[in-house]
GUSEKOL-512147 format. One record per residue (C-alpha): x, y, z; residue in three letters; residue number from 0. Coordinates in pm, whole numbers, plus 32768, in hexadecimal, padded with zeros to 4 digits. Example, Ala and Ser with C-alpha at 12.3 -4.5 7.8 and 13.67 -1.06 7.14 Angstrom:
<rs>
    x    y    z type seq
 84CE 7E3E 830C  ala   0
 8557 7F96 82CA  ser   1
</rs>
This chain:
<rs>
    x    y    z type seq
 7A3F 8501 7AE0  met   0
 7B81 84AD 7B96  ser   1
 7BF2 8346 7B9F  lys   2
 7B9F 82FC 7D09  gln   3
 7A34 8365 7CDE  gln   4
 7919 828A 7C67  his   5
 77B8 82BF 7BF4  thr   6
 770E 8270 7D3E  asn   7
 775B 81E3 7E95  ser   8
 76C8 808E 7E39  asp   9
 77D7 8041 7D39  thr  10
 7950 8061 7D26  thr  11
 7A6F 7FF8 7C47  his  12
 7B1B 7EA6 7C4F  phe  13
 7C23 7EF1 7B4F  gly  14
 7B5F 7F5D 7A1D  tyr  15
 7A28 7E9E 7A8A  thr  16
 790A 7F44 7B44  thr  17
 789F 7E72 7C6F  val  18
 77BF 7E96 7D9D  ala  19
 7875 7F56 7EAB  thr  20
 7843 7E42 7FA6  gly  21
 78E1 7D42 7EBC  asp  22
 7A2F 7DEA 7E7F  lys  23
 7AE0 7D83 7FC1  ala  24
 7A95 7C15 7F7D  gly  25
 7B0C 7C2F 7E16  leu  26
 7C51 7CD3 7E85  val  27
 7C7B 7BC7 7F8D  arg  28
 7C5D 7ABB 7E83  asp  29
 7D6D 7B65 7DB5  val  30
 7E63 7B6D 7ED7  phe  31
 7E05 7A0F 7F4E  asp  32
 7E67 799D 7DF3  ser  33
 7FB8 7A53 7DDD  val  34
 8029 7A54 7F4C  ala  35
 8123 7937 7F33  ser  36
 81CE 79CE 7E01  arg  37
 8195 7B3D 7E53  tyr  38
 82FF 7B9A 7E9C  asp  39
 838A 7ADF 7D71  val  40
 828E 7B8D 7C91  met  41
 82E2 7CE1 7D23  asn  42
 844F 7CAB 7CD2  asp  43
 83FC 7C44 7B6E  leu  44
 82FC 7D56 7B33  met  45
 83DB 7E6F 7BAC  ser  46
 8532 7DDA 7B5C  ala  47
 8570 7DEC 7CD2  gly  48
 8525 7F61 7CE4  leu  49
 840A 7F2F 7DDE  his  50
 8515 7EE7 7EE4  arg  51
 85BB 8037 7EA0  leu  52
 846C 80EC 7EAE  trp  53
 8418 8049 7FF9  lys  54
 8572 8096 8083  arg  55
 8542 8200 801E  his  56
 83F5 8207 80D4  thr  57
 8493 8178 820E  ile  58
 85AD 827A 81FF  asp  59
 84B4 8396 81CD  gln  60
 83E6 831B 82F4  ala  61
 8515 835C 83D4  ala  62
 847F 8299 84F7  val  63
 853C 82A5 863F  lys  64
 857C 81A7 8755  pro  65
 8443 818C 8828  gly  66
 8351 81F0 8711  asn  67
 820C 8133 86D1  val  68
 81DC 80EA 855E  val  69
 80B9 805D 8492  leu  70
 8117 7FA7 8351  asp  71
 7FC0 7FAC 82B1  leu  72
 7F73 7EBE 8192  ala  73
 80CB 7E3D 81F0  gly  74
 809C 7CE7 8154  gly  75
 81D9 7C20 8162  thr  76
 8283 7D0C 8255  gly  77
 8394 7DB8 8188  asp  78
 8368 7F05 8237  leu  79
 8307 7E76 838A  ala  80
 844A 7DB3 839F  arg  81
 8525 7EE7 8374  glu  82
 8446 7FC5 8449  phe  83
 8460 7ECA 8566  ala  84
 85D9 7EDA 8554  arg  85
 85D9 8056 8558  arg  86
 84E3 808F 8678  val  87
 859F 7F95 8751  gly  88
 852A 7EDD 8887  asn  89
 8481 8012 8918  asp  90
 83B1 8048 87DF  gly  91
 82A2 7F79 873C  his  92
 822F 7F2B 85D9  val  93
 80D9 7EAA 8572  val  94
 80D3 7DEB 8428  leu  95
 7F6C 7E0E 83B3  ala  96
 7EB8 7D8F 8281  asp  97
 7D56 7D2F 8222  ile  98
 7DCD 7BEF 817E  asn  99
 7E19 7AC2 825A  ala 100
 7EE3 7A0A 8151  ala 101
 7FCD 7B32 812A  met 102
 7FF3 7B52 82A3  leu 103
 804E 79E2 82BF  arg 104
 8168 7A1C 81C5  gln 105
 81D3 7B51 8285  gly 106
 81D0 7A9E 83D4  arg 107
 82A6 7985 834C  arg 108
 83A5 7A74 82B9  arg 109
 83B9 7B49 83F0  leu 110
 83F0 7A1B 84D0  ile 111
 84FE 79A1 83E1  asp 112
 85A2 7AFA 8400  ala 113
 8597 7AE7 857C  gly 114
 849E 7C07 859D  ile 115
 83B4 7B9D 86B5  val 116
 83D7 7C6B 87F6  gly 117
 8366 7DC4 8783  asn 118
 8273 7D6D 8671  leu 119
 8108 7CFE 8667  ser 120
 8027 7C95 8548  ile 121
 7EBE 7D03 8516  ala 122
 7DBC 7CB5 840C  gln 123
 7D0B 7E03 83D6  val 124
 7C3D 7EC9 82DF  asp 125
 7CEF 800E 828B  ala 126
 7B9D 80BC 8270  gln 127
 7B53 8087 83E3  ser 128
 7C94 804D 84A1  leu 129
 7C58 7FA6 85F4  pro 130
 7D5B 8077 86B0  phe 131
 7D33 818E 87AA  asp 132
 7D4B 82F6 8742  asp 133
 7EAB 8384 8732  arg 134
 7F5E 8235 874F  thr 135
 8071 8241 8646  phe 136
 819E 831E 8609  asp 137
 81AE 82AD 849F  cys 138
 80C7 81F8 83AF  ile 139
 814D 8165 826B  ala 140
 807C 80CF 8156  met 141
 8136 803D 802E  ala 142
 8075 7FD4 7EF7  phe 143
 7F33 7F9F 7FB6  gly 144
 7E58 80D4 7F9A  leu 145
 7DED 8091 7E32  arg 146
 7D45 7F4C 7EA6  asn 147
 7C72 7FFA 7FB1  val 148
 7B03 8029 7F5A  thr 149
 7AD5 8178 800C  asp 150
 7C22 822D 8001  lys 151
 7B9A 8361 80AD  asp 152
 7B27 828F 81D6  ala 153
 7C7D 81E8 81E9  ala 154
 7D31 8336 81EA  leu 155
 7C48 83BA 82FA  ala 156
 7C84 8281 83C9  ser 157
 7DFA 82A5 83A0  met 158
 7DE8 840E 8410  tyr 159
 7D1E 83AF 8544  arg 160
 7E18 82B1 85C7  val 161
 7F49 838A 8580  leu 162
 7FE3 844D 86A1  lys 163
 8003 85C8 8686  pro 164
 8150 8604 85DD  gly 165
 8136 84AE 853A  gly 166
 8178 8463 83CE  lys 167
 80B6 839C 82CA  ala 168
 8170 8306 81A3  met 169
 80B3 827C 8076  ile 170
 8185 81CF 7F6C  leu 171
 80B5 817D 7E3D  glu 172
 80BE 8158 7CC5  phe 173
 805B 82A1 7C25  ser 174
 804F 8364 7ADE  glu 175
 8196 8340 7A1B  pro 176
 8234 8451 794C  ala 177
 818F 847C 77F9  glu 178
 82C6 840E 7738  ala 179
 82C0 82B0 77C9  ile 180
 8149 8275 77D7  arg 181
 812D 81AC 7691  pro 182
 8242 80BB 76F8  ala 183
 81BB 80A4 7859  tyr 184
 805D 8053 77D7  lys 185
 80E8 7F45 76F4  leu 186
 81A8 7EAB 7814  tyr 187
 8085 7EBE 7909  ser 188
 7F7D 7E22 782A  phe 189
 8045 7D35 7750  lys 190
 817F 7CCA 780B  val 191
 8100 7CCA 7971  leu 192
 7FE5 7BCC 793E  pro 193
 80D8 7AE9 7887  ile 194
 81CA 7AF8 79AC  leu 195
 80A8 7AAE 7A96  gly 196
 804C 797D 79CB  lys 197
 81B1 78F9 79B5  leu 198
 821E 7937 7B1D  val 199
 80DF 7932 7BEC  ala 200
 7FFE 7871 7AF9  asn 201
 7F08 798F 7B17  asp 202
 7EEB 7A8A 79FB  ser 203
 7D9A 7B16 7A68  glu 204
 7E14 7B8F 7BBB  ser 205
 7F31 7C4A 7B18  tyr 206
 7E44 7CDA 7A15  lys 207
 7D7D 7D65 7B38  tyr 208
 7EB6 7DF2 7BDA  leu 209
 7F09 7EAA 7A97  ala 210
 7DA9 7F32 7A7C  glu 211
 7DA3 7F99 7BEA  ser 212
 7EDC 8068 7BB2  ile 213
 7E37 811F 7A90  arg 214
 7CFE 8167 7B5F  met 215
 7DBD 81F1 7C89  his 216
 7DBA 8369 7CC5  pro 217
 7EDD 8428 7C31  asp 218
 7FDA 84E3 7D05  gln 219
 7F22 862D 7D2C  glu 220
 7DD2 8583 7D66  thr 221
 7E5C 84A9 7E7C  leu 222
 7F09 85D7 7F19  lys 223
 7DBA 868D 7F1E  ser 224
 7D12 855C 7FB7  met 225
 7E11 8552 80CE  met 226
 7DD9 86C4 8113  glu 227
 7C62 868C 811C  ala 228
 7C99 857B 8223  ala 229
 7D4C 8676 8300  gly 230
 7EBA 863B 82AD  phe 231
 7F96 876C 829B  glu 232
 80E0 87C0 81EE  arg 233
 8082 86C0 80E5  cys 234
 8179 8680 7FCE  arg 235
 81E6 856D 7EE4  tyr 236
 8320 84F1 7E42  gln 237
 8318 8451 7CEA  asn 238
 83EE 831B 7CC9  leu 239
 8448 8273 7B7E  ala 240
 83B9 8394 7AB2  ala 241
 826E 838A 7B6C  gly 242
 822C 8217 7B42  ile 243
 822D 821B 7CBD  val 244
 81F3 833F 7DAA  ala 245
 8231 8361 7F1F  leu 246
 812F 8441 7FC4  his 247
 817B 84D1 811B  ile 248
 8091 8581 820A  gly 249
 8094 85E4 837A  tyr 250
 7F9F 8601 8495  arg 251
 7FFD 874A 8535  ile 252
</rs>
């Protein structure tokens, strides 16, 4: 059984714990409510700042143009939205979207501080049922959010629906690392990460969940197949940091 599957539609995974499907979104919300104010600091610590390079690479690969309409899905504190807004210019538009209100509040504050206001809007949405018209966006980016979605297939189908023909979907997510580094990566994820969470965010349990959610997420080939099943074409992925992170790209033709 592949990692994104579960025994029946009534239950799903919350990290390593099996929970009722209807309960997962609330449990994930509680995690991000807890860590929102320290989220960026923790990302820097957890990745030694590499998450900024991975996000920059995603933005560069998106190759958005002035006038494009972009959805930064599960965009949280607005790292990608801020740069996308600069690149699409005054004639373009960016929607920073997330299911979590606490994360969006952090994102809104940071974007205002950066002077990004005229060509950007903020929406609290569920990735599984996006409230946008068909064929709205030239590009959809989702960085480190898909693994927290209850029904990933529904989210991918929803992303495909709101993407314009010729549009590009970019999914940046933790993935399956190269075999040589798996023991060290496992040690770091399950021993060091919760300690960092306790010291910096006073919340070891949330970071224990984040480590578990990474391990339960579909690997590179599985996610590529899921994107193809949702309708995306020319699907491919790029491994970053020896597969610790992968950038998946697909198009609506």
